[in-house]
N, C-alpha and C positions, 0 to 999 in steps of 0.2 A: 179055156182056150177058145171056145165058141165065140165069146164076146169080142175078143180081139181089140178091146178098147175103141170100138166103133160106136160113136154116139147114137146112131140110128138103132142100135141094138140095146140101148140102155134100159128101156122100160122092160123088155123081156128078160134081160140079165137080172134086174132087180127081182122080178117075179121068181125066176129060177133060184136065185141066191136065197131069197126068203124061204122057199120050199126046202132047200138044203138045211137052213138053220132050224126050221120047224121040225125037221127030222132028226136033229142032233141037239135035243134039249139039254143033255148033260153038259155039253160044251158051253151052251148059252147060259146055263145056270152058273157055271164057273166064272164066266165073264161078268155076269150080274153081281156075283159075290165080290169081284175085284172093284166093280163100280161102287158098291156100298162102302168099300174101304177108303175110297178117295178117287182122285182124278186118274183117268186112263187115257193114254195116247194111242190112237190107232194109226198104224203106219201103212204105207202103200208104196209100190214101186213103179207106178204109172206116171207118165208125163202129164196126163190130163187130171187136173185137180178137182174137176167136177164130176167125172165119170170113172170111179174106181171102187174097189171093194171096201175101202175104209168108209167112203161116203155111204155106200149101200148098207154096211153094217151099222153105222151110226143111226141111219134112218130107221132101220129095223128095231134097234134098241129103244129109240125114242118113241116109236109108234106102238110098241108092245110092253110098255112099262107097267 
């Protein structure tokens, strides 16, 4: 809720989101397992295609492979 899809908060949102993912490695491991099995589609409900949780999650997964 803090982010509110405000682009000026994007960098801080990504930092906070990565910290949440780092703290929930069981869920991240499940997602990585799905990725090993094939293509995964990340969905989001925001109007902004560049600043949303799916973009942040994809970046997290790409940078921590």
